[in-house]
N, C-alpha and C positions, 0 to 999 in steps of 0.2 A: 159077698162080704161087705158088711158097711162099712162105711167112710165116717169116723167121728170127728170131730174136730172141738178144740177148747177155744172159749172166746172170753178171755179175761175183761172184764167191765168193772164198775164202780170200784170201790177198796179192795175186794178181795173176792167177789162172786164170780163164778165159771157159768156160761152158758154152752150149751154143746149144741151144734149142728152137725146133722146126722143126714146123711145120704144112701140111698139105696139106689145101686147103679143101673139093676135092671130097669126097672121102673121110672127110673131119672126120679123120683120123688125125694125130697128133702123136708125135713123136720127140724124143729128147734124145742130143746127141752130148755122150760120155764126162763125164756126172756126176760131179763129185768131193764133193759130197754133195747131200742132200734135198730138204730147207727151202724153200729158195729156191726152187728147182727147183719143185715140188709147189706152192707159192703161185705162184708167175709163170703155170702153166697154170690155176690155180683162176680166179687173176682175169682171167683172158680167155677164160674158161669153154670151154677146150680139155683134151680127155680123154688124157693120154699112152697110147701103145699100144704102144711099142716103146723101146731104147734101142739106140744103137749106140756101139761100143766101139773106140779105133784101137789101145789097146794095154792092158798091165794094171797100169800105176803108180796107185798108190792114189788119188791127185787127180786121176785120169781115171774111176775106177772104184767108190769110197768111197759114191757115192748108189746104188749099183744093186739092194742089196738093199732098202733101204729105198722107192727108187721101186716096185720090184714089190710090195711086198708092198700095198703103197697103192692100186695101180691094177691090177697083175694083167698087165704088160706083157711083150711080148716082147724079150729080148734077143740081139743080133747081135755078134759080137766073133772077135776072130782065132782061128784052129785052132792054128794055132802055140803059144799062150799058154794056151788052154783050163784048163792045170793052174793057171794063176795068176790064172782069172777064174772061178772055180766057179759064178757066176749065170747063165752064157753057155747059152741054150736053142740057138742055131745059131751054129756054126763055120764061116768062111769065110776062104778064103783069094785070091789074086790072080787074077783072071780069073771068079770069081764074081760072081753079082748080086745086091742086094738092093733091095726095094721098099719106098717109102711110099705107098699108095694105090698109085696108076698109075705112080707115079715112080718112075722104074729108077735105083739107082746100081749103077755099077761098082767093084769092088774093086780098090784097087792096093797090091803088096806093096810096103814101105819101110821095110827091115830097116834097124839101125843105133844109133837111140837104145834101142830094144827090140829084139831077135832076130826078134818074129814082128810086129811094126808094122804095120798097114796103114793106107788112106786109102781115104775113097771118092768118087769123083765122077760127079756127075750132069749130065751132058754137056746134057740139055733144059733144065737151068737156068745153065747154066755156071757152077756151084759144086763146091768141093773141101774137104772136111772132112779136115785134114792132120795133127791130133795133134800132136806137139811135135817132127816130120819137118821142115817148112818153117815158119819163121818170117817175121815183117816184118824184112827185113834180115838175118836169121841161120838158124841151122839148129839142130838138135835135137845134145845131147851125146852123143858116141857111147860109151854106156854098156854097150850087148850089142853091139857090131858094128864093122863099120872104115869108113875113110875113102872106099876104093874103092865100098861099098854106099851113101853115104851122096852121094857122086859120082854112081852111077847112079840115085838117088832125084830129086838134082836135075836130072840130064836128062831121067828121065822127066816129072817134072812139066814143067820147062821145055816139052815137047813141045806141053802143053796148050793152047788155045786164050790168048793174050794176056789177051781180057777176062775170063775165067775169074775168079770170085770166090775169093779163098784163104781159109777160116777156120780159124786154127790157136788154138790151147787156151789161150795165154798173152799179157799184157801187157807183153813187152819190148822194145819198139820201139825204145825211146830211149835204151838201154843197149847196142841190138845198132846203131843208128846210130853212135854214139860210137865203136866198135872199127871198123866200116864204113870212118869216114872217115878211119880212121888205115891200113887196108887200100889205101882208094883215094882218098888225097886229091887227087886230079884229077879226080874224077869228078862232073862238074857236076851232073846231075842228082841225085845222092846230096846233095851240098850245097844244094841248093833246096829235098830232099826233110826233108832234117833241121830246115832251118828251122821247116816247115809242123809238123813231130811235135813239136818243143820247146813251140812255140806252142798246139799242140792240148793238150798234156799238162799246160800252165802253166793250161789252163780246164778241166781236169779230164775232157777227152774220150777217149775210145777211139781207138785208131788200127789196130785192126783191123776188117773184114777187108780186105786187101791185094789184087793182082792178081796173078797171074803176069807181065802185062806190064811193071807197077812192078816186083817184084823180078828180074827179067831186066834192069834196068836198073841197081837201087843195092843187088843182096845180093850181097855178095861171096863166098856159098858157091854161088849159084846160074851166078856169074858166073866162077867156079874153071873153067882149062881144062883141068884134069887132076886124078886122087887125091891125086897129090901137093902140088897146089898147096890144095886142099881142107883136108887135114890140116894143112900148115902153118899156114892161116889158123885152122883149128879149136883148134889146140893155140895159137896167140896169141890167139884169144879166152879160153880157160879161164883164161888164166894173165894177161888184162886188167885 
């Protein structure tokens, strides 16, 4: 059973520290910075052996080199973005697999936010690390790709089991939900969820991870019925 720890950094990023107790391996997903990650691992007596990057943006890779210098860890990330992540040791693409101890993750291609964005799906644990592709009630901005690609990403992720825990990289839930209510004002599940989110944030609590099932019920981008509808909603959200 993986132990997954949320480390809040910068203004709204989450770095995920993932420990596999049998092998004693510890992995970091998308370290924006190094110091809080190294401190959390040390506090728990965990040795960081790997970093998994979902895409090249500096708020996901900025801690790579310092963590590697401190631990000698092995860094895995998207082959399509290797020139923009010079710290990579292993370059992967959709269909490849990576391991933390004996726990295996399948690599999914999910381009659009960046051209080579990937996700890591650990089926045995019902866990997926999605970087900036899928958010609670939102999706990533289309910086380097198209609405058609993001629509396909939403379809691909929605085919995962509903109980799959979705570990995204930002605390965007409340602002995403405010737009979602405009996109789907008659969505009862969405209104109920937003009440819970507002209360949680008022208490200073995190709202992720989420689940595939919850996103299927309340996320206007996962619920879009076509690439055109997703494009319309993404444009509206960008200007919201």
